[in-house]
N, C-alpha and C positions, 0 to 999 in steps of 0.2 A: 884648453890645450896643455895645461900644466901650470906648475907653480910660478915659474919665471914669466911665462906669458901673462898670467894673472897679475903679477906685480907690475908689469908694464902697462896694464890697463887702468890702474887705480886712479891716476890723475884725470884720465879721460872720463871715467865713470863719475868721479866727483864733480867735474865741470858740467857734465850732462844733467846730473841731479840738481845742481844749483840752478841750471837753466829751467828745469821743470818747476822748481820751487818759485822762481821769479815769475814765470808765466802763469802758473796755476798751483798755488800752495795746497789746494785741497784735492788735487788730482789723486784718484784712487785712495781717498781717505788719508791724505798726507803721505802718499807713497814715496815722494821724493825725500822727505825727512827720514822715513823708515829705511830706505835704501842707503842713504848717507850714514845713518846710525849703524846699520849692519856692516857697512864698509869699515867704519871706525872700529867696530867689534872684531872683525876678522883680519884686518890689515896689520902687519907688523909695525911696531913703533917707528922704525926707520923709514917707513912709507907713509907716515902720518896717522897710523892707527892710534886710537885713544878711547879706551873703554869708558872713561868718565864722560867724555863728550858723547859717546854713544847713548849713555843713559839720559843726558840732558836733551838730546834730539828726540829720543823716544818719549820722554815725558812731555815734550812740546807737542808731539803728534797725538798723544793721548788726551791732551787738553782739548784738541780740536775734535777728536773722534774717540771718546772714552770707552767705547765698547768694541774697539778693533782688536780681535783676538790675536792676530799675528803680531801687532805692535806689543801686546802684553807678553807674548811668548818670547819675543826678542829682548824685551826689557828684563824678563826673568833670567835669560841667558847672560845678559850684561851684568846683572846683579850678582849672579853666581860667580862669574869670572873675577869679581872684585871681593868675593867672600861675604857678600851681603845676603846671607842665606834667608833671613826672616823676610826680607823684602822680596826675594825671589819666590819664596813659597807663597806669599800673599798674591803675587801676580798670577802664579799658576792656579791657585784656588779661585781667583777672580775669573779666569777663563772658564773654569768648570761651572761657575754660577751664572754665566751669561744666559739671557733669554735667547731663544732661536732667532737668527737673523734671516729675514726673507730674501735679502739680496745676496748674502754670502754664506748660505746654509752649509753647502758641502765643505767650503774652506774652514768654516767655524768648527764643524765636526772633526775635521782633520787636526785642527789646532788643539781642540779639546783632547783628542787621543794623544797628541804629543805632550800636552800638559800632564796627563795621567802618567805617561811613561816617565817624564822627568821627575814627578813627585815620587814615583816608585824608586827610581834610580837614586835620587839625591836625598830623599826623606823617608823611604821605606813605608810610605802610607799614601793612600789615595782617598780623596774626598769623593763620595759617591755621586 
């Protein structure tokens, strides 16, 4: 409903995701960690946002599910936000090199399209 409403929900979302992680840290391939990380990426610093923490959470999620393309995409975004271009590029290329996922095929294809778009936008090249 808008920026201010979104800011008011940050702590509630953070608490809910911590509950998800406590109850089932593997839910939706570490989805709780991924959402907390994205919250840290998008939230302003005065509401607890922290892009470095975002990277750490996403790396933890990738340790559990190393082929999750959405986690890789979010990690690339966090790297880019901190000027870590080489690491961002590597994550985007990793997405394009994934084998097809029978459980998350459409999502993976969507994430691969996003990776191609980011490679073109940030690096002016695309890995076929």
